[in-house]
N, C-alpha and C positions, 0 to 999 in steps of 0.2 A: 372641925366636925370632919371625919376622911369621905372619901366618892361613895364609898361602902355606907355609908351612917345616915349618907342624905337622902329625903324625901324621892323614891323613884319616879313620882308626877312630875318633881319639879324638876326634873334634867333628861336631856334624849339619852334612852337606854338603847341596848341593842344585844345581842344574842352575844357575838363575837368579845363585846366586853364584860358579861356573865361568864364567858367560857376562861376569858384569860384573868378574870378576879378568882376563878372558882382554882385554875392552877396554881395560881398563888396561895391561894387559901391551904390546900392540900400541901405544896412546898413546906409553909409556915409550919403545919402541925405536923411535919419531920417524913415527908415524901410514902406517905400511907399508901402502900399497893392497892392496888381496882380490887383485889381480890377481896382483903380487907375491911374496904367501904361495901361491900354487897355484905359480906358476914354481920357489920354492923345495920346496915338497912333490917335484913332478912329479922334480926335478934330484937329489934325496936319494933318493928311490926307484928311478929308473934309474941310480945309483953303488951300488942295493943289487943289483941283477941285474933289479927287473920292468922289461920293455918298454917303450918310449917311448911307443908306440900306446895302451898303460893307464896310464901313469903317472901323468898329468893326472888331478886331480879337479876336480868342475862347481865351477864360483865360488859359486854358488847353495847347494852345501853346504858350503864353508868360510864363507861367508856365517852359514848358519844355526848354526851353532857358536857365533858370538858375541850370537843372537838370544834376548831371553827369552822365558819360557813356555815351553820345550819340555819337553817330557816322553821323550823319547830323546836320546842324545848320543853318536855312535860313541867310544868311548875313546881307539883308536888316530889316527880323524883328529884330535882336539883334542892330543894328543903331540905329532902330526907340527906341528900351526898353531903349538906352543910353541916345537919345534924351530927352526922357521924363523922365529922370530922370536927367537933368537939365545938361547935360556939354555940350560943343562945337560944331559948326558944323565940326570943324576940327577934334575934338575927336571922333564924330560920323563916319569920314570916316575912321579912323584910327581901329575902333572897327569892322567896315566890313571889313577893309584889313586883319584885324588879324584873322576872319572866312572864309577868300578866302586861308590864308597862311595853317590853319589848317586842310583844304579840300585837297589841294593840298597832304600834307605831309601824307593823310589818301591811295590818291587816289590808290598807289600802293596794298594794301592791307587791305579794308576797315574794320574795325571789327563788332563784330554785334550788332543790338541795341541793347538797354536794355530796355524795356518799362517799365514804370508807372502800374502794374495791374491795368485793369479794364479802363484805360485812353487812348483814343484816340490820336496817333500822327497827328495834323493837320497842313501842312505847310501854312504860309502866301498865299493867293491868291489862296489857293484849294478851293474845296469846301468841307464840312464835309462827312465822309464817311457816308451813310445809314448806317441804322440798318438793324438788319438782320432780315430776314422772322422769325425765331424762334424767334427773344428776342421782334418781336411787338407782335406776338404771346401769350408770357408768359406777356407780357403789358398788352392786351387786356383782358386776363382770369384773370388777375387779377382787373384788372379794374371793369370786371361783377361783381366778387366777393364782391367788394366793395360796390357795388347800391345793390346788392345782401343782402346783408350785413345792411345796412340804410335801404333799404326796409320793412325788416324785424323788425328790432327796433322799426320803429317810434308806429306800431300800439300796440305791447309789453308796450310799458311803455306810451302809449295814448299822445305823441309829437306833438306840432301845428308845425313841420316841414316836409318835404318831404324826405332829406337825399339821393333821389334815383337817383343822378345826378352827384355823386362827382368823379365816373367813368368815368361818360361820359365827364367829363369836362379835369380829367387828360389825354385821349388818344384823345380829339382831339387841345385841344393846343399839346399836346409833338409828336404826329404822323399824325395828319389832323383830318380833320371835318368827312371824311367817317369814317375812323376808331371809331370816334366816335359814329357816325350814327350805325354801326354793331354792338360795345358795348352798346349801347339804345334800339337796339331791340329784343338783347339775353336778356337785364336785363329784359325788361316785357312780353317775352317768359316765363322766366320762373318764374316772378311772378303771371303770369298764374295760375300756380298750389299753387302758395300761398295762393292767394287770391278770386278773381273773374274773367269775363269777362272783368270788365271795364279797366284792365289792358292791355290788347292790344290796347283799343280805346289811353291810356295817352300815348301809346309807338311814337305819334305823339309830344307829350312836348319833350321826348327827341331827339327826331328827329330835332326837331327845334332850341333846345337850343346846339346840336352836332354841327351844320351848324351855328350856328351866333360864339361859342365859336371857332371854326377853323378857318374859314374864316376871322373872327374879328380879330384874332392873325397876319395869315398872310397875307392876302391882303388888309385890312385896318390898319394894324400895331398900332391895339390896346392895345400891349402889351409891346410897349419901353417906357412906363413910369408907375409908379404903379399907379399915378391916370386915366391913362385910361385904365390900367387894372380892376380898380375900374370900371369907367364907362363900361367897356366891358359887366360885372360879369351883372351891372346895368340892361342894354339892354336886356341881355337871361331873367334876373328876369320879363322884361316888355312885351315879345315876348312868356312867355312859362304863362304868365296871360291870354293872350289873348287866346290862343290854347284853352287853360284849361278851362276858361272860355266859350266859345264858348262849349265845350264839357258838360260842366258839366250842361250848361242852357239845350241843346237840346235834350242831350243822358240822364241822368240821374234828372234830373227834381231837378237840384242846388246842389245836396250833392250825394256823395256812401259811406257816414259816418265818411269822416276821421276826425281826432282832431279837425283843423283848423276850420270846419264848424260851430264852434261854437262861431267863430263870424261873420259868415251871418247869422245865425241864432238870434245874438243879432241885427245886423243892421236890418233886415228884423223885430222883433219884434218892433224897432224904425220906422218902417214906409217906409224905404225904398224899391224899388223897387227887387225884386230879383237878377232882370241880374245886377245889380250896387252894390248892397250886394254881390253877388257871384265877382265882381271882386273887390272890392275894400278891402273882405277879403283876397281871392286871392293873391294879389298884397301886400299888407301887409307881407303877412308869406311866399312870394315867396323870396322878399327883403332879408329877415334874410335867408332864406336859402342858398341864393345864394351867399349873402357875407359870410356863415361860407365854401360855397362849396370854394369859392373864395383863402383864408386862406388856405383849408386843398388841396386845388391842386396847389396852391407855396409852399408848403410843400414839396411836392409828387415829384415836377417838379428837387427841389433840390435834393431830393436823389436818384431819374432814371437820370441824367442827367452824373453819371458814366457811362451808358451805350447808353442814347441818346443823339444826340445835341441839346439843345434847344436854340435857336440863341437870344431868348430873354431875357432868363433867368436873364442873369448877369444886363441887363438895370430896370427889375424888382427888382432885390434886392438890386440895388446901388440906387434907387431913392425911395426905404419907406421910410415910417415915420419913424424918431428917436425913439426907446423904442418898434418901432413894429416889429413883423412876425421874431423872433430871433428862433422861429423853423425851417423856411427857411434856417438860417446861421446853425442850427446843424445839420441839414441833409445835407447841399452841404458837403457830402464827399470828393470833389476836394479842395473845398477851404480848409478843416481840413486836408487835407495830402500835399498840396502844403505848409501849415505854420509850419507844422510836420518837412518837408525836408530842408525847410528853413531855419529852424532854426538851424538843424542841420549841415548845407553847411557853414554856418554865423561861427559858435563854430571850424570849421573844419579848416577854410580860415583864422580864427583869432587865 
């Protein structure tokens, strides 16, 4: 009888031994990625009646079950991981029993936790820890800097784009819609000193974009797959175009001197009404601009997921088209850390 088949109550048990055996089990199952394990757990939970919105564990939580140096492990999660690695239900119960045995042995004097730097420990069934006020403020300031940088580069290079809402999108998606609104307002307030008073009027465009990004991701679940994420950014582009067109026609006679307005002038010369020309021109350039914003925001989410829980980020990365968004993978620090740690653990176990 193998070590894993023995009764856990009849031998000494430890979390490190469980983690090494989990690593070996994962390796024997074909070195299954952590994201795939998360997907399988979520699928089984949904089949058991758990709502889809609450079925997916955080990928860091799953990775932590494989990590050495733990002082606590969720037995149910370990059983779910084992099931995702194609063991029998009897073996699932055995894995859970091993965790309970290890917990009983540690109760007299539990050792200190050794967390992975920069990664929150989140047990299954618990709500993710909220980001600190300081971290949120730092991210918001960084988002304002990103917006202002794009705002400044566009006229300098005469680009037919806007690039002034990348930071707004990041803040709205990671922190929430009203954080995005704050970033957008700060951007346009600073833009007043860079250009002219028209910057204040177009703060409304930033506000609309932030609200749609934030509420679209959270309330309307438009970030549960990559295709929905693309749709969300298209909706933002159309909404921002409607607001911008109204402002341009009513307040600025169709233009403020932006490079993208060359398309408007060409359409007017072709005989199109001013309002229609402004709308078509703005929509074409806005769709391109928000497409670039979508890719930049996704890459940024992979980076900031070290400090902030972005619940839909795993879904976006898992459903992305093959061959695209490699930047997001490279910036996903947690994935890189997990990959390196799992490789070392497998080597130690073998």
